[in-house]
mmCIF entry with sequence, helices, sheets and N, C-alpha, C, O atoms, coordinates in Angstrom:
data_MODEL
# 
_entry.id   MODEL 
# 
_entity.id                         1 
_entity.type                       polymer 
_entity.pdbx_number_of_molecules   1 
# 
_entity_poly.entity_id                      1 
_entity_poly.type                           'polypeptide(L)' 
_entity_poly.nstd_linkage                   no 
_entity_poly.nstd_monomer                   no 
_entity_poly.pdbx_seq_one_letter_code       MIRKLASGQYRLYSRKKNPKTGKRRNLGTFRSRKAAVQHEREIQFFKRR 
_entity_poly.pdbx_seq_one_letter_code_can   MIRKLASGQYRLYSRKKNPKTGKRRNLGTFRSRKAAVQHEREIQFFKRR 
_entity_poly.pdbx_strand_id                 A 
# 
loop_
_entity_poly_seq.entity_id 
_entity_poly_seq.num 
_entity_poly_seq.mon_id 
_entity_poly_seq.hetero 
1 1  MET n 
1 2  ILE n 
1 3  ARG n 
1 4  LYS n 
1 5  LEU n 
1 6  ALA n 
1 7  SER n 
1 8  GLY n 
1 9  GLN n 
1 10 TYR n 
1 11 ARG n 
1 12 LEU n 
1 13 TYR n 
1 14 SER n 
1 15 ARG n 
1 16 LYS n 
1 17 LYS n 
1 18 ASN n 
1 19 PRO n 
1 20 LYS n 
1 21 THR n 
1 22 GLY n 
1 23 LYS n 
1 24 ARG n 
1 25 ARG n 
1 26 ASN n 
1 27 LEU n 
1 28 GLY n 
1 29 THR n 
1 30 PHE n 
1 31 ARG n 
1 32 SER n 
1 33 ARG n 
1 34 LYS n 
1 35 ALA n 
1 36 ALA n 
1 37 VAL n 
1 38 GLN n 
1 39 HIS n 
1 40 GLU n 
1 41 ARG n 
1 42 GLU n 
1 43 ILE n 
1 44 GLN n 
1 45 PHE n 
1 46 PHE n 
1 47 LYS n 
1 48 ARG n 
1 49 ARG n 
# 
_struct_asym.id          A 
_struct_asym.entity_id   1 
# 
_struct_conf.conf_type_id            HELX_P 
_struct_conf.id                      HELX_P1 
_struct_conf.pdbx_PDB_helix_id       AA1 
_struct_conf.beg_label_comp_id       ARG 
_struct_conf.beg_label_asym_id       A 
_struct_conf.beg_label_seq_id        33 
_struct_conf.pdbx_beg_PDB_ins_code   ? 
_struct_conf.end_label_comp_id       LYS 
_struct_conf.end_label_asym_id       A 
_struct_conf.end_label_seq_id        47 
_struct_conf.pdbx_end_PDB_ins_code   ? 
_struct_conf.beg_auth_comp_id        ARG 
_struct_conf.beg_auth_asym_id        A 
_struct_conf.beg_auth_seq_id         33 
_struct_conf.end_auth_comp_id        LYS 
_struct_conf.end_auth_asym_id        A 
_struct_conf.end_auth_seq_id         47 
_struct_conf.pdbx_PDB_helix_class    1 
_struct_conf.details                 ? 
_struct_conf.pdbx_PDB_helix_length   15 
# 
_struct_conf_type.id          HELX_P 
_struct_conf_type.criteria    ? 
_struct_conf_type.reference   ? 
# 
_struct_sheet.id               AA1 
_struct_sheet.type             ? 
_struct_sheet.number_strands   3 
_struct_sheet.details          ? 
# 
loop_
_struct_sheet_order.sheet_id 
_struct_sheet_order.range_id_1 
_struct_sheet_order.range_id_2 
_struct_sheet_order.offset 
_struct_sheet_order.sense 
AA1 1 2 ? anti-parallel 
AA1 2 3 ? anti-parallel 
# 
loop_
_struct_sheet_range.sheet_id 
_struct_sheet_range.id 
_struct_sheet_range.beg_label_comp_id 
_struct_sheet_range.beg_label_asym_id 
_struct_sheet_range.beg_label_seq_id 
_struct_sheet_range.pdbx_beg_PDB_ins_code 
_struct_sheet_range.end_label_comp_id 
_struct_sheet_range.end_label_asym_id 
_struct_sheet_range.end_label_seq_id 
_struct_sheet_range.pdbx_end_PDB_ins_code 
_struct_sheet_range.beg_auth_comp_id 
_struct_sheet_range.beg_auth_asym_id 
_struct_sheet_range.beg_auth_seq_id 
_struct_sheet_range.end_auth_comp_id 
_struct_sheet_range.end_auth_asym_id 
_struct_sheet_range.end_auth_seq_id 
AA1 1 ILE A 2  ? LYS A 4  ? ILE A 2  LYS A 4  
AA1 2 TYR A 10 ? LYS A 17 ? TYR A 10 LYS A 17 
AA1 3 ARG A 24 ? PHE A 30 ? ARG A 24 PHE A 30 
# 
loop_
_atom_site.group_PDB 
_atom_site.id 
_atom_site.type_symbol 
_atom_site.label_atom_id 
_atom_site.label_alt_id 
_atom_site.label_comp_id 
_atom_site.label_asym_id 
_atom_site.label_entity_id 
_atom_site.label_seq_id 
_atom_site.pdbx_PDB_ins_code 
_atom_site.Cartn_x 
_atom_site.Cartn_y 
_atom_site.Cartn_z 
_atom_site.occupancy 
_atom_site.B_iso_or_equiv 
_atom_site.pdbx_formal_charge 
_atom_site.auth_seq_id 
_atom_site.auth_comp_id 
_atom_site.auth_asym_id 
_atom_site.auth_atom_id 
_atom_site.pdbx_PDB_model_num 
ATOM 1   N N  . MET A 1 1  ? 60.410 -94.390  -7.131  1.00 0.00 ? 1  MET A N  1 
ATOM 2   C CA . MET A 1 1  ? 59.824 -93.663  -6.020  1.00 0.00 ? 1  MET A CA 1 
ATOM 3   C C  . MET A 1 1  ? 58.333 -93.475  -6.323  1.00 0.00 ? 1  MET A C  1 
ATOM 4   O O  . MET A 1 1  ? 57.959 -92.962  -7.378  1.00 0.00 ? 1  MET A O  1 
ATOM 5   N N  . ILE A 1 2  ? 57.506 -93.894  -5.393  1.00 0.00 ? 2  ILE A N  1 
ATOM 6   C CA . ILE A 1 2  ? 56.056 -93.810  -5.572  1.00 0.00 ? 2  ILE A CA 1 
ATOM 7   C C  . ILE A 1 2  ? 55.504 -92.809  -4.566  1.00 0.00 ? 2  ILE A C  1 
ATOM 8   O O  . ILE A 1 2  ? 55.804 -92.873  -3.374  1.00 0.00 ? 2  ILE A O  1 
ATOM 9   N N  . ARG A 1 3  ? 54.690 -91.880  -5.068  1.00 0.00 ? 3  ARG A N  1 
ATOM 10  C CA . ARG A 1 3  ? 54.046 -90.888  -4.193  1.00 0.00 ? 3  ARG A CA 1 
ATOM 11  C C  . ARG A 1 3  ? 52.550 -90.913  -4.405  1.00 0.00 ? 3  ARG A C  1 
ATOM 12  O O  . ARG A 1 3  ? 52.066 -91.130  -5.516  1.00 0.00 ? 3  ARG A O  1 
ATOM 13  N N  . LYS A 1 4  ? 51.818 -90.687  -3.317  1.00 0.00 ? 4  LYS A N  1 
ATOM 14  C CA . LYS A 1 4  ? 50.361 -90.625  -3.409  1.00 0.00 ? 4  LYS A CA 1 
ATOM 15  C C  . LYS A 1 4  ? 49.960 -89.191  -3.719  1.00 0.00 ? 4  LYS A C  1 
ATOM 16  O O  . LYS A 1 4  ? 50.431 -88.253  -3.075  1.00 0.00 ? 4  LYS A O  1 
ATOM 17  N N  . LEU A 1 5  ? 49.087 -89.024  -4.711  1.00 0.00 ? 5  LEU A N  1 
ATOM 18  C CA . LEU A 1 5  ? 48.630 -87.705  -5.112  1.00 0.00 ? 5  LEU A CA 1 
ATOM 19  C C  . LEU A 1 5  ? 47.381 -87.314  -4.344  1.00 0.00 ? 5  LEU A C  1 
ATOM 20  O O  . LEU A 1 5  ? 46.741 -88.153  -3.710  1.00 0.00 ? 5  LEU A O  1 
ATOM 21  N N  . ALA A 1 6  ? 47.045 -86.056  -4.402  1.00 0.00 ? 6  ALA A N  1 
ATOM 22  C CA . ALA A 1 6  ? 45.840 -85.559  -3.711  1.00 0.00 ? 6  ALA A CA 1 
ATOM 23  C C  . ALA A 1 6  ? 44.587 -86.223  -4.257  1.00 0.00 ? 6  ALA A C  1 
ATOM 24  O O  . ALA A 1 6  ? 43.598 -86.361  -3.537  1.00 0.00 ? 6  ALA A O  1 
ATOM 25  N N  . SER A 1 7  ? 44.614 -86.632  -5.512  1.00 0.00 ? 7  SER A N  1 
ATOM 26  C CA . SER A 1 7  ? 43.459 -87.271  -6.141  1.00 0.00 ? 7  SER A CA 1 
ATOM 27  C C  . SER A 1 7  ? 43.262 -88.714  -5.675  1.00 0.00 ? 7  SER A C  1 
ATOM 28  O O  . SER A 1 7  ? 42.248 -89.338  -5.986  1.00 0.00 ? 7  SER A O  1 
ATOM 29  N N  . GLY A 1 8  ? 44.245 -89.244  -4.922  1.00 0.00 ? 8  GLY A N  1 
ATOM 30  C CA . GLY A 1 8  ? 44.159 -90.616  -4.452  1.00 0.00 ? 8  GLY A CA 1 
ATOM 31  C C  . GLY A 1 8  ? 44.895 -91.600  -5.325  1.00 0.00 ? 8  GLY A C  1 
ATOM 32  O O  . GLY A 1 8  ? 45.008 -92.777  -4.984  1.00 0.00 ? 8  GLY A O  1 
ATOM 33  N N  . GLN A 1 9  ? 45.402 -91.123  -6.461  1.00 0.00 ? 9  GLN A N  1 
ATOM 34  C CA . GLN A 1 9  ? 46.169 -91.985  -7.350  1.00 0.00 ? 9  GLN A CA 1 
ATOM 35  C C  . GLN A 1 9  ? 47.617 -92.011  -6.902  1.00 0.00 ? 9  GLN A C  1 
ATOM 36  O O  . GLN A 1 9  ? 48.033 -91.237  -6.040  1.00 0.00 ? 9  GLN A O  1 
ATOM 37  N N  . TYR A 1 10 ? 48.377 -92.917  -7.501  1.00 0.00 ? 10 TYR A N  1 
ATOM 38  C CA . TYR A 1 10 ? 49.799 -93.032  -7.171  1.00 0.00 ? 10 TYR A CA 1 
ATOM 39  C C  . TYR A 1 10 ? 50.614 -92.733  -8.413  1.00 0.00 ? 10 TYR A C  1 
ATOM 40  O O  . TYR A 1 10 ? 50.275 -93.168  -9.514  1.00 0.00 ? 10 TYR A O  1 
ATOM 41  N N  . ARG A 1 11 ? 51.698 -91.982  -8.227  1.00 0.00 ? 11 ARG A N  1 
ATOM 42  C CA . ARG A 1 11 ? 52.568 -91.632  -9.345  1.00 0.00 ? 11 ARG A CA 1 
ATOM 43  C C  . ARG A 1 11 ? 53.956 -92.189  -9.130  1.00 0.00 ? 11 ARG A C  1 
ATOM 44  O O  . ARG A 1 11 ? 54.519 -92.107  -8.039  1.00 0.00 ? 11 ARG A O  1 
ATOM 45  N N  . LEU A 1 12 ? 54.495 -92.754  -10.190 1.00 0.00 ? 12 LEU A N  1 
ATOM 46  C CA . LEU A 1 12 ? 55.828 -93.340  -10.169 1.00 0.00 ? 12 LEU A CA 1 
ATOM 47  C C  . LEU A 1 12 ? 56.813 -92.312  -10.727 1.00 0.00 ? 12 LEU A C  1 
ATOM 48  O O  . LEU A 1 12 ? 56.652 -91.835  -11.850 1.00 0.00 ? 12 LEU A O  1 
ATOM 49  N N  . TYR A 1 13 ? 57.829 -91.976  -9.936  1.00 0.00 ? 13 TYR A N  1 
ATOM 50  C CA . TYR A 1 13 ? 58.863 -91.041  -10.349 1.00 0.00 ? 13 TYR A CA 1 
ATOM 51  C C  . TYR A 1 13 ? 60.181 -91.777  -10.480 1.00 0.00 ? 13 TYR A C  1 
ATOM 52  O O  . TYR A 1 13 ? 60.397 -92.810  -9.847  1.00 0.00 ? 13 TYR A O  1 
ATOM 53  N N  . SER A 1 14 ? 61.074 -91.225  -11.323 1.00 0.00 ? 14 SER A N  1 
ATOM 54  C CA . SER A 1 14 ? 62.402 -91.818  -11.456 1.00 0.00 ? 14 SER A CA 1 
ATOM 55  C C  . SER A 1 14 ? 63.160 -91.662  -10.155 1.00 0.00 ? 14 SER A C  1 
ATOM 56  O O  . SER A 1 14 ? 62.855 -90.783  -9.349  1.00 0.00 ? 14 SER A O  1 
ATOM 57  N N  . ARG A 1 15 ? 64.153 -92.524  -9.950  1.00 0.00 ? 15 ARG A N  1 
ATOM 58  C CA . ARG A 1 15 ? 64.928 -92.493  -8.707  1.00 0.00 ? 15 ARG A CA 1 
ATOM 59  C C  . ARG A 1 15 ? 65.883 -91.306  -8.678  1.00 0.00 ? 15 ARG A C  1 
ATOM 60  O O  . ARG A 1 15 ? 66.095 -90.697  -7.629  1.00 0.00 ? 15 ARG A O  1 
ATOM 61  N N  . LYS A 1 16 ? 66.457 -90.980  -9.829  1.00 0.00 ? 16 LYS A N  1 
ATOM 62  C CA . LYS A 1 16 ? 67.422 -89.888  -9.901  1.00 0.00 ? 16 LYS A CA 1 
ATOM 63  C C  . LYS A 1 16 ? 66.740 -88.604  -10.360 1.00 0.00 ? 16 LYS A C  1 
ATOM 64  O O  . LYS A 1 16 ? 65.778 -88.642  -11.128 1.00 0.00 ? 16 LYS A O  1 
ATOM 65  N N  . LYS A 1 17 ? 67.242 -87.477  -9.888  1.00 0.00 ? 17 LYS A N  1 
ATOM 66  C CA . LYS A 1 17 ? 66.744 -86.187  -10.337 1.00 0.00 ? 17 LYS A CA 1 
ATOM 67  C C  . LYS A 1 17 ? 67.402 -85.810  -11.655 1.00 0.00 ? 17 LYS A C  1 
ATOM 68  O O  . LYS A 1 17 ? 68.557 -86.157  -11.903 1.00 0.00 ? 17 LYS A O  1 
ATOM 69  N N  . ASN A 1 18 ? 66.665 -85.099  -12.497 1.00 0.00 ? 18 ASN A N  1 
ATOM 70  C CA . ASN A 1 18 ? 67.219 -84.588  -13.738 1.00 0.00 ? 18 ASN A CA 1 
ATOM 71  C C  . ASN A 1 18 ? 68.137 -83.410  -13.377 1.00 0.00 ? 18 ASN A C  1 
ATOM 72  O O  . ASN A 1 18 ? 67.671 -82.437  -12.785 1.00 0.00 ? 18 ASN A O  1 
ATOM 73  N N  . PRO A 1 19 ? 69.413 -83.479  -13.715 1.00 0.00 ? 19 PRO A N  1 
ATOM 74  C CA . PRO A 1 19 ? 70.336 -82.396  -13.304 1.00 0.00 ? 19 PRO A CA 1 
ATOM 75  C C  . PRO A 1 19 ? 69.968 -81.047  -13.904 1.00 0.00 ? 19 PRO A C  1 
ATOM 76  O O  . PRO A 1 19 ? 70.270 -80.006  -13.319 1.00 0.00 ? 19 PRO A O  1 
ATOM 77  N N  . LYS A 1 20 ? 69.316 -81.053  -15.071 1.00 0.00 ? 20 LYS A N  1 
ATOM 78  C CA . LYS A 1 20 ? 68.965 -79.790  -15.719 1.00 0.00 ? 20 LYS A CA 1 
ATOM 79  C C  . LYS A 1 20 ? 67.796 -79.084  -15.017 1.00 0.00 ? 20 LYS A C  1 
ATOM 80  O O  . LYS A 1 20 ? 67.822 -77.869  -14.819 1.00 0.00 ? 20 LYS A O  1 
ATOM 81  N N  . THR A 1 21 ? 66.770 -79.864  -14.645 1.00 0.00 ? 21 THR A N  1 
ATOM 82  C CA . THR A 1 21 ? 65.574 -79.264  -14.023 1.00 0.00 ? 21 THR A CA 1 
ATOM 83  C C  . THR A 1 21 ? 65.565 -79.411  -12.500 1.00 0.00 ? 21 THR A C  1 
ATOM 84  O O  . THR A 1 21 ? 64.890 -78.649  -11.808 1.00 0.00 ? 21 THR A O  1 
ATOM 85  N N  . GLY A 1 22 ? 66.303 -80.376  -11.985 1.00 0.00 ? 22 GLY A N  1 
ATOM 86  C CA . GLY A 1 22 ? 66.296 -80.627  -10.539 1.00 0.00 ? 22 GLY A CA 1 
ATOM 87  C C  . GLY A 1 22 ? 65.079 -81.389  -10.065 1.00 0.00 ? 22 GLY A C  1 
ATOM 88  O O  . GLY A 1 22 ? 64.859 -81.511  -8.860  1.00 0.00 ? 22 GLY A O  1 
ATOM 89  N N  . LYS A 1 23 ? 64.269 -81.914  -11.004 1.00 0.00 ? 23 LYS A N  1 
ATOM 90  C CA . LYS A 1 23 ? 63.059 -82.653  -10.660 1.00 0.00 ? 23 LYS A CA 1 
ATOM 91  C C  . LYS A 1 23 ? 63.181 -84.096  -11.108 1.00 0.00 ? 23 LYS A C  1 
ATOM 92  O O  . LYS A 1 23 ? 64.056 -84.442  -11.902 1.00 0.00 ? 23 LYS A O  1 
ATOM 93  N N  . ARG A 1 24 ? 62.288 -84.942  -10.586 1.00 0.00 ? 24 ARG A N  1 
ATOM 94  C CA . ARG A 1 24 ? 62.258 -86.335  -10.980 1.00 0.00 ? 24 ARG A CA 1 
ATOM 95  C C  . ARG A 1 24 ? 61.300 -86.521  -12.155 1.00 0.00 ? 24 ARG A C  1 
ATOM 96  O O  . ARG A 1 24 ? 60.302 -85.811  -12.273 1.00 0.00 ? 24 ARG A O  1 
ATOM 97  N N  . ARG A 1 25 ? 61.612 -87.472  -13.010 1.00 0.00 ? 25 ARG A N  1 
ATOM 98  C CA . ARG A 1 25 ? 60.793 -87.721  -14.194 1.00 0.00 ? 25 ARG A CA 1 
ATOM 99  C C  . ARG A 1 25 ? 59.547 -88.526  -13.837 1.00 0.00 ? 25 ARG A C  1 
ATOM 100 O O  . ARG A 1 25 ? 59.631 -89.495  -13.082 1.00 0.00 ? 25 ARG A O  1 
ATOM 101 N N  . ASN A 1 26 ? 58.396 -88.134  -14.372 1.00 0.00 ? 26 ASN A N  1 
ATOM 102 C CA . ASN A 1 26 ? 57.139 -88.851  -14.157 1.00 0.00 ? 26 ASN A CA 1 
ATOM 103 C C  . ASN A 1 26 ? 57.136 -90.088  -15.029 1.00 0.00 ? 26 ASN A C  1 
ATOM 104 O O  . ASN A 1 26 ? 57.206 -89.986  -16.254 1.00 0.00 ? 26 ASN A O  1 
ATOM 105 N N  . LEU A 1 27 ? 57.054 -91.274  -14.401 1.00 0.00 ? 27 LEU A N  1 
ATOM 106 C CA . LEU A 1 27 ? 57.059 -92.538  -15.138 1.00 0.00 ? 27 LEU A CA 1 
ATOM 107 C C  . LEU A 1 27 ? 55.686 -93.183  -15.216 1.00 0.00 ? 27 LEU A C  1 
ATOM 108 O O  . LEU A 1 27 ? 55.574 -94.340  -15.621 1.00 0.00 ? 27 LEU A O  1 
ATOM 109 N N  . GLY A 1 28 ? 54.647 -92.465  -14.838 1.00 0.00 ? 28 GLY A N  1 
ATOM 110 C CA . GLY A 1 28 ? 53.301 -92.991  -14.969 1.00 0.00 ? 28 GLY A CA 1 
ATOM 111 C C  . GLY A 1 28 ? 52.457 -92.779  -13.730 1.00 0.00 ? 28 GLY A C  1 
ATOM 112 O O  . GLY A 1 28 ? 52.982 -92.665  -12.622 1.00 0.00 ? 28 GLY A O  1 
ATOM 113 N N  . THR A 1 29 ? 51.142 -92.727  -13.918 1.00 0.00 ? 29 THR A N  1 
ATOM 114 C CA . THR A 1 29 ? 50.187 -92.537  -12.841 1.00 0.00 ? 29 THR A CA 1 
ATOM 115 C C  . THR A 1 29 ? 49.248 -93.747  -12.820 1.00 0.00 ? 29 THR A C  1 
ATOM 116 O O  . THR A 1 29 ? 48.766 -94.193  -13.861 1.00 0.00 ? 29 THR A O  1 
ATOM 117 N N  . PHE A 1 30 ? 48.998 -94.268  -11.616 1.00 0.00 ? 30 PHE A N  1 
ATOM 118 C CA . PHE A 1 30 ? 48.231 -95.517  -11.475 1.00 0.00 ? 30 PHE A CA 1 
ATOM 119 C C  . PHE A 1 30 ? 47.141 -95.354  -10.419 1.00 0.00 ? 30 PHE A C  1 
ATOM 120 O O  . PHE A 1 30 ? 47.258 -94.541  -9.502  1.00 0.00 ? 30 PHE A O  1 
ATOM 121 N N  . ARG A 1 31 ? 46.085 -96.141  -10.569 1.00 0.00 ? 31 ARG A N  1 
ATOM 122 C CA . ARG A 1 31 ? 44.966 -96.057  -9.627  1.00 0.00 ? 31 ARG A CA 1 
ATOM 123 C C  . ARG A 1 31 ? 45.293 -96.695  -8.286  1.00 0.00 ? 31 ARG A C  1 
ATOM 124 O O  . ARG A 1 31 ? 44.796 -96.261  -7.246  1.00 0.00 ? 31 ARG A O  1 
ATOM 125 N N  . SER A 1 32 ? 46.141 -97.741  -8.313  1.00 0.00 ? 32 SER A N  1 
ATOM 126 C CA . SER A 1 32 ? 46.461 -98.425  -7.055  1.00 0.00 ? 32 SER A CA 1 
ATOM 127 C C  . SER A 1 32 ? 47.968 -98.463  -6.850  1.00 0.00 ? 32 SER A C  1 
ATOM 128 O O  . SER A 1 32 ? 48.745 -98.391  -7.802  1.00 0.00 ? 32 SER A O  1 
ATOM 129 N N  . ARG A 1 33 ? 48.360 -98.578  -5.592  1.00 0.00 ? 33 ARG A N  1 
ATOM 130 C CA . ARG A 1 33 ? 49.792 -98.677  -5.277  1.00 0.00 ? 33 ARG A CA 1 
ATOM 131 C C  . ARG A 1 33 ? 50.363 -99.976  -5.827  1.00 0.00 ? 33 ARG A C  1 
ATOM 132 O O  . ARG A 1 33 ? 51.506 -100.018 -6.282  1.00 0.00 ? 33 ARG A O  1 
ATOM 133 N N  . LYS A 1 34 ? 49.557 -101.039 -5.783  1.00 0.00 ? 34 LYS A N  1 
ATOM 134 C CA . LYS A 1 34 ? 49.998 -102.339 -6.293  1.00 0.00 ? 34 LYS A CA 1 
ATOM 135 C C  . LYS A 1 34 ? 50.371 -102.232 -7.766  1.00 0.00 ? 34 LYS A C  1 
ATOM 136 O O  . LYS A 1 34 ? 51.374 -102.807 -8.190  1.00 0.00 ? 34 LYS A O  1 
ATOM 137 N N  . ALA A 1 35 ? 49.579 -101.505 -8.554  1.00 0.00 ? 35 ALA A N  1 
ATOM 138 C CA . ALA A 1 35 ? 49.875 -101.346 -9.987  1.00 0.00 ? 35 ALA A CA 1 
ATOM 139 C C  . ALA A 1 35 ? 51.158 -100.538 -10.187 1.00 0.00 ? 35 ALA A C  1 
ATOM 140 O O  . ALA A 1 35 ? 51.940 -100.833 -11.091 1.00 0.00 ? 35 ALA A O  1 
ATOM 141 N N  . ALA A 1 36 ? 51.377 -99.523  -9.350  1.00 0.00 ? 36 ALA A N  1 
ATOM 142 C CA . ALA A 1 36 ? 52.582 -98.708  -9.456  1.00 0.00 ? 36 ALA A CA 1 
ATOM 143 C C  . ALA A 1 36 ? 53.822 -99.530  -9.105  1.00 0.00 ? 36 ALA A C  1 
ATOM 144 O O  . ALA A 1 36 ? 54.848 -99.416  -9.776  1.00 0.00 ? 36 ALA A O  1 
ATOM 145 N N  . VAL A 1 37 ? 53.739 -100.351 -8.067  1.00 0.00 ? 37 VAL A N  1 
ATOM 146 C CA . VAL A 1 37 ? 54.864 -101.209 -7.667  1.00 0.00 ? 37 VAL A CA 1 
ATOM 147 C C  . VAL A 1 37 ? 55.169 -102.209 -8.784  1.00 0.00 ? 37 VAL A C  1 
ATOM 148 O O  . VAL A 1 37 ? 56.334 -102.442 -9.109  1.00 0.00 ? 37 VAL A O  1 
ATOM 149 N N  . GLN A 1 38 ? 54.140 -102.793 -9.363  1.00 0.00 ? 38 GLN A N  1 
ATOM 150 C CA . GLN A 1 38 ? 54.316 -103.748 -10.451 1.00 0.00 ? 38 GLN A CA 1 
ATOM 151 C C  . GLN A 1 38 ? 55.021 -103.098 -11.634 1.00 0.00 ? 38 GLN A C  1 
ATOM 152 O O  . GLN A 1 38 ? 55.926 -103.690 -12.223 1.00 0.00 ? 38 GLN A O  1 
ATOM 153 N N  . HIS A 1 39 ? 54.614 -101.895 -11.979 1.00 0.00 ? 39 HIS A N  1 
ATOM 154 C CA . HIS A 1 39 ? 55.224 -101.202 -13.126 1.00 0.00 ? 39 HIS A CA 1 
ATOM 155 C C  . HIS A 1 39 ? 56.674 -100.859 -12.823 1.00 0.00 ? 39 HIS A C  1 
ATOM 156 O O  . HIS A 1 39 ? 57.528 -100.939 -13.706 1.00 0.00 ? 39 HIS A O  1 
ATOM 157 N N  . GLU A 1 40 ? 56.959 -100.479 -11.583 1.00 0.00 ? 40 GLU A N  1 
ATOM 158 C CA . GLU A 1 40 ? 58.340 -100.171 -11.197 1.00 0.00 ? 40 GLU A CA 1 
ATOM 159 C C  . GLU A 1 40 ? 59.221 -101.411 -11.358 1.00 0.00 ? 40 GLU A C  1 
ATOM 160 O O  . GLU A 1 40 ? 60.354 -101.308 -11.829 1.00 0.00 ? 40 GLU A O  1 
ATOM 161 N N  . ARG A 1 41 ? 58.712 -102.568 -10.975 1.00 0.00 ? 41 ARG A N  1 
ATOM 162 C CA . ARG A 1 41 ? 59.457 -103.832 -11.133 1.00 0.00 ? 41 ARG A CA 1 
ATOM 163 C C  . ARG A 1 41 ? 59.690 -104.132 -12.620 1.00 0.00 ? 41 ARG A C  1 
ATOM 164 O O  . ARG A 1 41 ? 60.770 -104.588 -12.997 1.00 0.00 ? 41 ARG A O  1 
ATOM 165 N N  . GLU A 1 42 ? 58.686 -103.880 -13.457 1.00 0.00 ? 42 GLU A N  1 
ATOM 166 C CA . GLU A 1 42 ? 58.834 -104.104 -14.888 1.00 0.00 ? 42 GLU A CA 1 
ATOM 167 C C  . GLU A 1 42 ? 59.908 -103.204 -15.473 1.00 0.00 ? 42 GLU A C  1 
ATOM 168 O O  . GLU A 1 42 ? 60.682 -103.639 -16.327 1.00 0.00 ? 42 GLU A O  1 
ATOM 169 N N  . ILE A 1 43 ? 59.968 -101.954 -15.027 1.00 0.00 ? 43 ILE A N  1 
ATOM 170 C CA . ILE A 1 43 ? 60.979 -101.016 -15.498 1.00 0.00 ? 43 ILE A CA 1 
ATOM 171 C C  . ILE A 1 43 ? 62.368 -101.493 -15.100 1.00 0.00 ? 43 ILE A C  1 
ATOM 172 O O  . ILE A 1 43 ? 63.285 -101.479 -15.922 1.00 0.00 ? 43 ILE A O  1 
ATOM 173 N N  . GLN A 1 44 ? 62.536 -101.914 -13.852 1.00 0.00 ? 44 GLN A N  1 
ATOM 174 C CA . GLN A 1 44 ? 63.837 -102.360 -13.372 1.00 0.00 ? 44 GLN A CA 1 
ATOM 175 C C  . GLN A 1 44 ? 64.289 -103.619 -14.131 1.00 0.00 ? 44 GLN A C  1 
ATOM 176 O O  . GLN A 1 44 ? 65.474 -103.776 -14.427 1.00 0.00 ? 44 GLN A O  1 
ATOM 177 N N  . PHE A 1 45 ? 63.346 -104.506 -14.441 1.00 0.00 ? 45 PHE A N  1 
ATOM 178 C CA . PHE A 1 45 ? 63.665 -105.702 -15.214 1.00 0.00 ? 45 PHE A CA 1 
ATOM 179 C C  . PHE A 1 45 ? 64.115 -105.331 -16.622 1.00 0.00 ? 45 PHE A C  1 
ATOM 180 O O  . PHE A 1 45 ? 65.103 -105.860 -17.131 1.00 0.00 ? 45 PHE A O  1 
ATOM 181 N N  . PHE A 1 46 ? 63.387 -104.428 -17.233 1.00 0.00 ? 46 PHE A N  1 
ATOM 182 C CA . PHE A 1 46 ? 63.670 -104.030 -18.615 1.00 0.00 ? 46 PHE A CA 1 
ATOM 183 C C  . PHE A 1 46 ? 65.018 -103.310 -18.726 1.00 0.00 ? 46 PHE A C  1 
ATOM 184 O O  . PHE A 1 46 ? 65.721 -103.459 -19.726 1.00 0.00 ? 46 PHE A O  1 
ATOM 185 N N  . LYS A 1 47 ? 65.380 -102.525 -17.693 1.00 0.00 ? 47 LYS A N  1 
ATOM 186 C CA . LYS A 1 47 ? 66.639 -101.788 -17.706 1.00 0.00 ? 47 LYS A CA 1 
ATOM 187 C C  . LYS A 1 47 ? 67.848 -102.717 -17.773 1.00 0.00 ? 47 LYS A C  1 
ATOM 188 O O  . LYS A 1 47 ? 68.913 -102.324 -18.249 1.00 0.00 ? 47 LYS A O  1 
ATOM 189 N N  . ARG A 1 48 ? 67.680 -103.951 -17.293 1.00 0.00 ? 48 ARG A N  1 
ATOM 190 C CA . ARG A 1 48 ? 68.793 -104.886 -17.252 1.00 0.00 ? 48 ARG A CA 1 
ATOM 191 C C  . ARG A 1 48 ? 68.760 -105.907 -18.376 1.00 0.00 ? 48 ARG A C  1 
ATOM 192 O O  . ARG A 1 48 ? 69.460 -106.918 -18.310 1.00 0.00 ? 48 ARG A O  1 
ATOM 193 N N  . ARG A 1 49 ? 67.962 -105.663 -19.403 1.00 0.00 ? 49 ARG A N  1 
ATOM 194 C CA . ARG A 1 49 ? 67.883 -106.578 -20.552 1.00 0.00 ? 49 ARG A CA 1 
ATOM 195 C C  . ARG A 1 49 ? 68.389 -105.895 -21.801 1.00 0.00 ? 49 ARG A C  1 
ATOM 196 O O  . ARG A 1 49 ? 68.402 -106.501 -22.873 1.00 0.00 ? 49 ARG A O  1 
# 
């Protein structure tokens, strides 16, 4: 899940919420949406290896 921040950057959050805190985990902050999407794809690839 990618959200745009007030600063204009994009933050990548985990898809599932943490049951203990009820929030999503921050998986990184990027200057462009393209970079955030690329990193999300890398994470999904790595999860299946």
